[in-house]
N, C-alpha and C positions, 0 to 999 in steps of 0.2 A: 587465568588470562585467556581470553578467547582467541587472540590473534598474535602472530609474531610481528616483529618490527617492520619487516618488509611488507607485510600485508597492510599494516597501519599506514605506511607511507603511500601505498597504492590508494587506500581510502581517502587520504588527504588530498589526492588529485581530483576527487569526484565532487560534484555539487548536486544538490537537490534543487531543481529549477521548477518553479510553479508557474502555471499558465492559467489565465482567467477562464478561457473557454476556447472553442475551436478557432474562432476568428480573431481573438484579441492577441496582442503581442505578449511575449513572455516578460515576466517581471525581473528575471535574473536574480542574483544574490541580493539578500536583504542586508543593507549596510548602513544603518542609521538614517538620519534625516538628510539624505543626499539627493541631489537632482538626478533623476533617472526615469525608468519606465514603470514605476510602481502604480498603485491603484488610484491615488489621490492626485487630481489635477492641481497644479500650482499656478502656472503663469505661461505666457508666451515670450519668446525672444527671437531676434532675427536669426535666420539660418546662416551658418558659417561653413565654409568648405571643410569637409571631414566629418560634419555632423551626420547622424543616422537619418537618412531621407525618409524612413518609415514613419517618423514622428512629425513630418511636415503637415500642417493643416491646409489641405488643398481647397477646402471651402473658403477659408480666409484668403487664400491666394486668388481665387476667382473674383473676389470683391475688391481686393486692394492691389493686386498684381505685384505683391511682394511675398517672399518666402518667410514664413514664421514657423518656429518649432515649438511643439507642446512640451512643457516641463511638468514633472510630477514630483511628489514627495514620496519617498520609499519608506515603508515601515521598517522598524528595526527588529529583525527576528520574526519568526513565526513559531507557532506551537505545533509540535509534531507528536501525535499519539500513536504508539506502536501497539496495536490491539491484537493479541495472539490467542488463537483457539487452542485450549489445552484440554479439550474433551477426549474421551477414550479413543475415538477413531484416529486421533493424531499419534497414537502409539505405534501404528503400523509402519513398516519399512525399515531399511537398514542403510544409513541412519534413519531414525524415525522421522515422520513428518514434523513432529514437534521440535526435534533437534535441529532440523533444517530451518524451521520458522524462527527459532531463537537465534541461529547464526545470522540469518538475513536481517533480523531486527537489530542485532548488535551492530552489524555493519552500517545500516541506515542510521541508527541512533548516533553512532560515533561521527558520521559525516554531518549530521545535524548539529551536534555539539561544536564541532570545529568551525562551522559556518555561522555560529552565534545564534542558532535557533534554540528554542526551549524544547526539551524532549521528555516524554513520560511513557511508561509502559503499563499496559493493561492486559489482564488475562481473563478469559471468559470460557464458559461451557454452556450449560443451560441457564446461566445467570452471569452477571458481571462479577467475577471473583475478586478482583483487586485492581486498583489504579494507583500508580506511584505518584509522588509529587513531581512537578516539573523540574527538570535539571537544566542547568545552563553552563556552558563553557567546557573546554577540553578537559579541565581538571576534574570534571564530574564523570569522566568516562569509566573510572573504576567503580563508581556507585552504580552506573548503568549496567555494567557487566555483572555486578553482584546481584542486582535485581533479577537478571535473566537466568542466573545459574540455579540449578537444583529444582526447577519447576517440574511437576509431574502431571500426568494425564488423569482426569477424573470426570465422570458424568457424561450426560448427553450434550447435544448441541442445540442452542436456540439463539440464533444470531439476532433476530428482531428484538427479542426480549432484552438481550444484552446491550444492544445499541440504544434502545429506549432508556434503559437505566443509565447509560453513559451520558446521553444528551441531557437528562434531567439534572445531572450534577456538573455538567460542563456547558455553560451557556455561550461562551465566546468561541466561535468557530476557528478552526485551523486546518491542519492536514491530518486525516486519519488513515493510517496504513493498516489494513485488515489482512492478517495472515491466517489462512485456514485451508482445509481441504474442501470446504463447502459441502460436506456431506450432512444434510439436514432435511428434516421432513417438511419444513415450511419454505415458502418463497422468500428467501432472505433479501431479495431486492426491494421488498417493502420496507425493510429497515434502512437500506441504502437510500431509498427515496426520501425518507425522513431526514437523513443526514444532509442530503442536497438541498432540501427545503430550508433547513436551518443554516445554510451557507457554508457547509463543510466541503473541502476538497477531499477526494477519496482515491486511494490507491489500493487496489485489490491484488493480493499475491496468492495465487492458487497453487497449493503444494500437493503433489500427488506422489504416491509410492508406486513402485513397479507392480505391486500386487493390485493396485487400483487400475492400472493401465492394461496389463496383460496377465490376468490371473491364471496361474498354472494349478489346476485342480485334478484330483483323482476322480474316478467314475462315480463313487458313492461317498457322500459327505454328510455329516451332521454339522450344519453351520450355526454359529453363535454370533448374534449381533453384540458387538463389544459395548455398545451404549445402552441398549434396552434389555440385554440378556435373553432376548427371544431366540428360541432354537427352531431350526427347520431342517428336515432331512430332504436332500435333493439328489437327483441323478444327473451327472455331468455328461453331456455329449456335445458334438460339434454345433448342433442347432442352438443349444442353450448359450454356448460361448459366442456364437454369431449374434444372437439376440442381445447379449450383454454389450458387445461392441457397438451394435446399432443404437441401443438405449443411451450408452454413455456418450456416443457421438452427438445424439440429439440434445443431451444435457449440455455438452460443451457449446453447441450452437446457440442454445437458449441463453447461456451466459454471455457469449460473444455478442448476440443481438441486444441483450439488456445493457451491456457495457457501452455500446454505441448509443442506445436510447438515452442513457443518463449521463453521457459524456464523461466516462470514467477512465482513469488510467488502470491498466490491467496487464498482468503477466501470469502465464501458466508455466509451471516448472515442475521438476521431479527431484526426489531426494538424492538421486545419484549425480546430479549436475554440479559442476564445480562452482563454488561460491563466487569466485571472481568473475566468472562468465555471467552469472545471474546479475551481479551488480552492474556490469557493463551493459547488459540488456536493459536494465532499469534506468540507468543514469548516463548512458553513453551519449555521444554527440547527437543532437536533434531530439533527445528524449525530454519531454516536459510533462509535468503532472498537472492535469486540468482541474 
């Protein structure tokens, strides 16, 4: 069991709210074919006191001088795919980056199940390793947790290749939650671009270990790349560490700029951060996934 009863009760207070884009209104929970603020326009009706004024059609008012409210048909449930990087670099940290990714995925998956979304889990490294079937309903939580248990790290990272393989087998778009340290040779945003072109909403969860953020190294080291097995002997000094911090800062900025460019939801966290705090940062008041 991933979580105790108190933490499950906390998760049951959270909701995954999807937003169409920066300027559109949020769709809220998906709850069957009800009148609401979903994607599909249904009809107009007269405005009544207490209605949400954001859905007044002001263009119609300018012509008729009467207040009309737009109504929509909400979709029942969304498909949420939790795509977890289990490449070798995710083994670093205490707890490891993979362990933290699995915890976050378990929490988000549970929330999805209780709000009647369909949830699946995928693992990838330099290829798409596996994709589970879609699960539905709170009674599928045990199956979700079982899928997430016992996964191990193996292989290099190729996010673009993995995303391409995923899209080829999943034509209907939904929400893709990508959990990774994003340590990869390629520009992984090319893969994200493909997801957006195909209509997917994307949430990026960037997981770092303390060793990634503030490496504490001795003067002379033989480094081993855990994914490529490439070895390199280096001498550590203040200048090298300063250059590392500069380069990683530039990489973070590139990610931040790309997130804005593609209108993505994104959070950067570390393995030592409390899970409840992470979930609150992701799904707290005012947080919507574009």
